[in-house]
C-alpha positions as CSV (number, residue, x, y, z in Angstrom):
1,M,-136.5,13.8,-72.9
2,H,-133.9,15.3,-75.3
3,L,-131.6,12.3,-74.9
4,Y,-133.9,9.6,-76.1
5,K,-135.7,11.4,-79.0
6,P,-133.4,9.9,-81.8
7,C,-133.9,6.4,-80.3
8,L,-137.6,6.9,-80.2
9,L,-137.6,8.0,-83.9
10,M,-135.5,5.0,-84.9
11,L,-137.9,2.6,-83.0
12,L,-140.9,4.2,-84.8
13,L,-139.2,3.9,-88.2
14,T,-138.2,0.3,-87.9
15,S,-141.5,-0.8,-86.4
16,S,-143.4,0.8,-89.3
17,L,-141.1,-0.7,-92.0
18,P,-140.7,-4.5,-91.5
19,G,-137.4,-5.8,-92.8
20,L,-135.7,-2.4,-92.8
21,A,-133.8,-3.0,-89.5
22,Q,-132.5,-6.4,-90.8
23,N,-131.4,-5.0,-94.2
24,R,-130.0,-1.5,-93.4
25,A,-126.7,-2.7,-91.9
26,E,-125.5,-4.2,-95.2
27,Q,-127.3,-1.7,-97.5
28,S,-125.3,0.9,-99.5
29,L,-126.6,3.6,-101.8
30,T,-124.7,5.2,-104.7
31,I,-125.8,8.9,-104.9
32,S,-124.8,11.4,-107.6
33,L,-123.8,15.0,-106.8
34,P,-123.2,17.8,-109.2
35,D,-119.5,18.2,-110.1
36,T,-119.7,21.9,-109.0
37,N,-118.3,23.3,-105.8
38,R,-121.1,25.3,-104.3
39,P,-123.1,25.4,-101.0
40,S,-126.1,23.5,-102.4
41,T,-123.9,20.5,-103.3
42,T,-122.1,20.6,-100.0
43,T,-125.3,20.9,-98.1
44,A,-127.0,18.0,-99.8
45,Q,-124.0,15.7,-99.2
46,R,-123.8,16.7,-95.5
47,V,-127.5,16.4,-94.9
48,L,-127.9,13.0,-96.5
49,S,-124.7,11.6,-94.9
50,R,-126.2,12.4,-91.5
51,A,-129.7,11.3,-92.4
52,Y,-128.8,8.0,-93.9
53,G,-126.3,7.5,-91.0
54,Q,-129.2,7.6,-88.6
55,L,-130.8,4.8,-90.6
56,G,-127.5,2.8,-90.6
57,I,-127.3,3.0,-94.4
58,K,-123.9,3.6,-96.0
59,V,-123.8,6.2,-98.8
60,N,-121.3,6.6,-101.7
61,F,-121.4,10.0,-103.4
62,I,-120.2,10.4,-107.0
63,A,-119.7,13.9,-108.4
64,V,-120.6,13.9,-112.1
65,P,-122.0,16.5,-114.6
66,G,-125.8,16.5,-115.0
67,A,-125.8,14.7,-118.4
68,R,-123.5,12.0,-117.1
69,A,-125.7,11.6,-114.0
70,L,-128.8,11.0,-116.2
71,S,-126.9,8.5,-118.3
72,M,-125.8,6.6,-115.2
73,W,-129.4,6.8,-113.8
74,N,-130.9,5.3,-116.9
75,S,-128.3,2.5,-117.0
76,G,-129.1,1.6,-113.4
77,Q,-125.7,2.7,-111.9
78,L,-127.3,5.2,-109.4
79,D,-129.6,4.6,-106.5
80,A,-130.4,8.2,-105.9
81,I,-129.8,11.9,-106.8
82,A,-128.6,14.0,-103.9
83,A,-130.8,17.0,-104.7
84,K,-132.7,18.2,-107.7
85,I,-134.6,21.5,-108.2
86,I,-137.1,20.3,-110.9
87,D,-139.4,17.3,-110.6
88,S,-139.4,16.2,-114.3
89,G,-136.8,14.5,-116.4
90,L,-135.9,11.7,-114.1
91,P,-137.8,8.4,-114.9
92,D,-138.5,5.8,-112.3
93,S,-137.8,8.1,-109.4
94,V,-139.5,8.9,-106.1
95,K,-139.3,12.4,-104.6
96,V,-138.6,12.8,-100.9
97,S,-140.8,15.7,-99.9
98,V,-138.5,17.5,-97.5
99,P,-136.3,20.3,-99.2
100,I,-132.6,19.9,-98.3
101,A,-130.9,22.5,-100.4
102,F,-131.6,25.6,-102.5
103,E,-130.2,27.5,-105.5
104,E,-130.7,31.1,-106.3
105,V,-130.3,31.8,-110.0
106,V,-128.8,35.1,-111.0
107,V,-127.6,36.9,-114.1
108,F,-123.9,37.7,-114.6
109,A,-122.9,40.5,-117.0
110,T,-120.1,43.0,-117.7
111,K,-122.6,45.8,-118.3
112,K,-124.5,47.0,-115.2
113,S,-127.1,48.8,-117.4
114,I,-128.9,45.5,-118.4
115,A,-132.3,45.4,-116.7
116,V,-133.3,42.0,-115.3
117,D,-136.9,41.0,-114.7
118,G,-137.3,37.3,-115.0
119,F,-136.0,34.9,-117.7
120,D,-138.0,36.5,-120.5
121,S,-136.2,39.7,-120.0
122,L,-133.1,38.0,-121.4
123,K,-134.6,37.4,-124.8
124,P,-132.8,40.3,-126.5
125,Y,-129.4,39.0,-125.4
126,V,-126.9,36.2,-126.1
127,V,-127.2,34.1,-122.9
128,G,-124.4,31.8,-121.7
129,Y,-124.9,28.8,-119.4
130,V,-123.3,25.5,-118.6
131,S,-124.5,22.7,-120.9
132,G,-126.4,19.7,-119.4
133,I,-128.2,21.6,-116.7
134,T,-131.8,20.6,-117.4
135,Y,-133.3,23.3,-115.2
136,L,-131.6,26.1,-117.1
137,E,-132.3,24.6,-120.5
138,D,-136.0,24.6,-119.6
139,R,-136.0,28.1,-118.2
140,L,-134.1,29.5,-121.2
141,K,-136.1,27.7,-123.9
142,N,-137.7,30.9,-125.0
143,V,-134.4,32.8,-125.4
144,P,-133.4,32.6,-129.1
145,Q,-129.7,33.3,-128.7
146,R,-128.0,30.8,-126.3
147,E,-124.4,29.9,-126.0
148,T,-123.5,26.8,-123.9
149,A,-120.2,26.1,-122.2
150,P,-118.7,22.9,-120.8
151,G,-118.1,24.4,-117.4
152,L,-118.2,27.6,-115.3
153,E,-114.7,28.7,-116.1
154,S,-115.4,28.5,-119.8
155,M,-118.8,30.2,-119.4
156,F,-117.3,33.2,-117.5
157,R,-114.4,33.5,-119.9
158,K,-116.8,33.7,-122.8
159,L,-118.7,36.4,-121.0
160,E,-115.5,38.4,-120.3
161,A,-114.5,38.1,-123.9
162,G,-117.8,39.4,-125.2
163,R,-118.9,36.2,-126.8
164,T,-122.1,36.4,-124.7
165,D,-124.0,39.4,-123.3
166,V,-124.9,37.7,-120.0
167,A,-124.5,34.4,-118.3
168,V,-126.9,32.6,-116.0
169,D,-126.0,30.3,-113.0
170,S,-126.1,30.1,-109.2
171,R,-125.3,33.2,-107.2
172,F,-122.5,31.2,-105.5
173,S,-120.8,30.7,-108.8
174,F,-119.4,34.2,-108.4
175,C,-116.6,32.5,-106.4
176,V,-115.3,31.2,-109.8
177,V,-115.3,34.8,-111.1
178,H,-113.3,35.9,-108.1
179,K,-110.8,33.2,-108.4
180,L,-110.3,33.8,-112.2
181,G,-109.7,37.5,-111.5
182,L,-112.4,38.6,-113.9
183,N,-113.0,42.0,-112.4
184,N,-115.4,43.3,-115.1
185,I,-118.1,40.6,-114.3
186,H,-120.9,41.6,-111.9
187,I,-124.1,40.1,-110.6
188,L,-127.3,41.8,-111.7
189,E,-130.1,42.2,-109.3
190,P,-132.7,41.0,-108.6
191,S,-132.2,37.3,-108.8
192,L,-134.1,35.3,-111.5
193,E,-135.5,32.7,-109.1
194,K,-134.9,30.8,-105.9
195,R,-135.5,27.1,-106.1
196,L,-135.6,24.4,-103.4
197,G,-133.7,21.1,-104.0
198,Y,-135.2,17.7,-103.1
199,H,-133.7,14.3,-102.8
200,F,-134.8,11.6,-105.3
201,L,-134.5,7.9,-104.9
202,H,-134.8,5.3,-107.6
203,I,-138.2,3.5,-107.5
204,R,-136.5,0.3,-106.6
205,H,-135.7,1.9,-103.2
206,Q,-139.1,3.3,-102.7
207,Q,-139.5,1.3,-99.4
208,L,-136.8,3.7,-97.9
209,V,-138.8,6.8,-98.6
210,P,-141.0,6.9,-95.4
211,A,-137.9,6.3,-93.3
212,I,-135.6,8.9,-94.9
213,E,-138.5,11.4,-95.1
214,A,-139.1,11.0,-91.4
215,V,-135.5,11.5,-90.5
216,L,-135.2,14.6,-92.8
217,R,-138.5,16.0,-91.4
218,N,-137.0,15.7,-87.9
219,M,-133.8,17.4,-89.0
220,E,-135.9,20.2,-90.6
221,K,-137.9,20.7,-87.4
222,D,-134.9,20.8,-85.0
223,G,-133.0,23.2,-87.3
224,S,-130.3,20.8,-88.4
225,I,-130.8,21.3,-92.1
226,K,-130.7,25.1,-91.7
227,K,-127.5,24.9,-89.7
228,I,-125.9,22.7,-92.3
229,Q,-126.9,25.1,-95.0
230,D,-125.5,28.1,-93.1
231,E,-122.2,26.2,-92.4
232,A,-121.9,25.2,-96.1
233,I,-122.4,28.9,-97.2
234,Q,-119.8,30.1,-94.7
235,D,-117.3,27.5,-95.8
236,H,-117.9,28.4,-99.4
237,M,-117.3,32.1,-98.8
238,L,-114.1,31.4,-97.0
239,Q,-112.8,29.5,-100.0
240,C,-113.5,32.5,-102.2
241,Q,-111.2,34.8,-100.2
């Protein structure tokens, strides 16, 4: 039974989507990834590579900053976004309803005495974050004092130098702190939020949504996505050592 499950899935997919079997062999999708080295990015790339591989669709991943990805999307250069943690801000897109990655947002600071209780608790402070991350721009919109940085290294160096009171990013960005040797920077607990990441296809590829959703649902049920997530986190932690 175990041996023919994938074949049965493919048979159901192709029979429910006329024309998909004929077209998928020559089809290729250009998918954007964040230009940051963290588990959510690695997870999304590995999950989608396997999922689209089961459909016989080639994928080409491009690592670009968020603002650049949106510009490429609006000009028609992208077919999909690997994983996105907010639903808005991406016109002409279709969300695939199976989460494939996650991000846990935390506060970094040099002072352990700062109390963290949600994004609004950061209002009294100068908050640093990487520019172009729509999710953080939205969450920090009520914070009056904000300081953007072009990348994580710059963000953390500003924090270390006292140009910001705190910085906000993924928990796994602490790897950058470690590599830079910034020993005064700490993660404040609890985390601000944990968000699930979903795959988005351009509306011109909406005919693929039932197929890729079915494959991802199967990967979710058999534990494949969780295994890939765990492996990506393990690989990331090894890089930080």
